[in-house]
C-alpha positions, 0 to 999 in steps of 0.5 A: 313330984309327979303323981303315979296314976293307977293302971286301969285293967284292959279288957280286950273283949270290950274292943269291937270297933277301931279308934277314930284315929284310923279314920283320920289316917285314912283321910290324910292318906287319901288327901295325899293322893291329890286328885285321887282323893275321892277314889281313895277315900270312899273304899277306906271309909267303907272299910272303917265303917264296917271294921269289927273286932272280936276277941275271945278266949281262943283267939281273935277275929276281924271282919270288914267289907260292904260288897265283898266280906273279908274275915280273918280268924286267928288263934292265939297259939298260932301267933309266932311274932308280933311286929309293930311299925308306924310311919310319921303320920301314924305316930302323930295320930297315935295309931298303932298298926300291928303286923303278926306272923303266924306259924306255918302248918307242918307239911304232911309226911308220906 
């Protein structure tokens, strides 16, 4: 008989950096480009090193970038759908990309 492991609580507020499997995925994808490895790998490495998450009560934010800073702020009430899709390499590494769909703001009436 298999022993049942107690569930650990997940605290999203403690999540600030991506998992190391993302860097492995970036390296494999870059290697698959062949001679373009160095051209592909450096921007992905910088993205991985600067990627930061912040989860709060109202929503989440994500930022990355060295020369050009990208920031995304998303409130939870604007999330409409969450779609998960993984390719073969992502399944092998155990990474989980997440694509979400936000509700569009209603157009202003005149």
